[in-house]
N, C-alpha and C positions, 0 to 999 in steps of 0.2 A: 593633296588639296585639303584633306581633313584637318591638318594642323592649322589652317587658316580660320576654321569655323569655331563658333562658341556654342552652337546648338546643333545637335544631330537628332533627326526625327526618324525613328524606325517604325513607319506606319504600316508595315506588312511583315508577315513572318519571314519572307524571303530577304527583306532588308535586314532583319535581325540576324539571320543566318550569315549573310554576307559580311555584316559588321563584325560578328564574332570570328568568322573565318580570317579576317584581316589581322586578328591578334590584338585588338585594342583591349585595354583592361579597365576602362572607365566603368563606374557603376551605371547601370541602366535604370533610370527612374521610371516608376509606374505613375499613372495619373494620381493614384491615392497617396503615394509617397510625396510627390511634389505638392499636392494640395495640403497635406499635413505640414510640410515645411513652411508653406506660405501662411497658413492659419496661425502657426505659433510664432511667426516672424523670424524663423531660423534663416541665417544667411545662406544663400544658394552658392553652389560651387562656381568657379570661373567658367567651366565648360559643362554643359548638360547633355547627356544622352537620354533621350526621352522615348519611351515605348508608346508611340502614337503619332498622330498627324500634327503638323504645325498648328492648325486651327484648334485642335484639342488642347495643345500646350497653352495657347493664348487664352482660351476660355477658362483656364484654371486660376487666372490672376483675379484678385478681388475687385468686384465692381463698385464696392462702396468707396474705394479710393482710386478712381480711374486714372487720375493724373500720375499718382505714384506708381501704379501698376504699369502704365504706359512707359514711364521712364525706366523701370526695371526690365520690362520686356525688350525695349529698344537696345538696351545694353548687349543683348544677345543677337538680335536681328541685324543690327548695323554692322556687326563684326563678321557675320556670315553664318549661313544655315546650310546644312546638308540634309536632304530629305529623299528617302527612297520613293520613287514615283514611277509607275509603269515598268518595273523591271530594271531601272537604272537609278543611279544617284544624280540628283539635281543639286547644284551649288548656286546659292544666290544670297544677296543681301536685300533687306527691305526695312520698312519702318511700320510701327503700329501707331494708329491715331485713335484718339478718344472721339467717338461719335455719339450723338444723342438722338433719341426718337421718343415717341409718346410713352414708351414703357421704361425709359431710363437711359443710362449710358452704357456703352459697350466698346470693346477694343476691336479694331479692324486692321488688316494688313494693307499697306499702301506701298506704291513705288517699288515693286519687286524687280530686281535687276540681277542678271547673271553675274556670278562671282568670277572674276578673271584672274 
């Protein structure tokens, strides 16, 4: 199932151990590494393995360009996400949307569906 996803979120130490035990060799991005790549405009890899939760991943994308950030995030979310949740892997697709409130714009996950 992992070959179908573009984003893997290792939001718990057990998830990281399980991921490494499976023998995958992708680089695991920390929040700081990903934030740096986004700030300097460096192109992101086709598949990202992220050391954190999905919501933490989404919050790293620049709010000053919410539409561009939304488009970039959706490139990963629509293809599929694997996230370690409560001792198991959860596989799903979803979309991010740009929402606004009195304090500005932000990205939010919508339409989460199990990946079949």
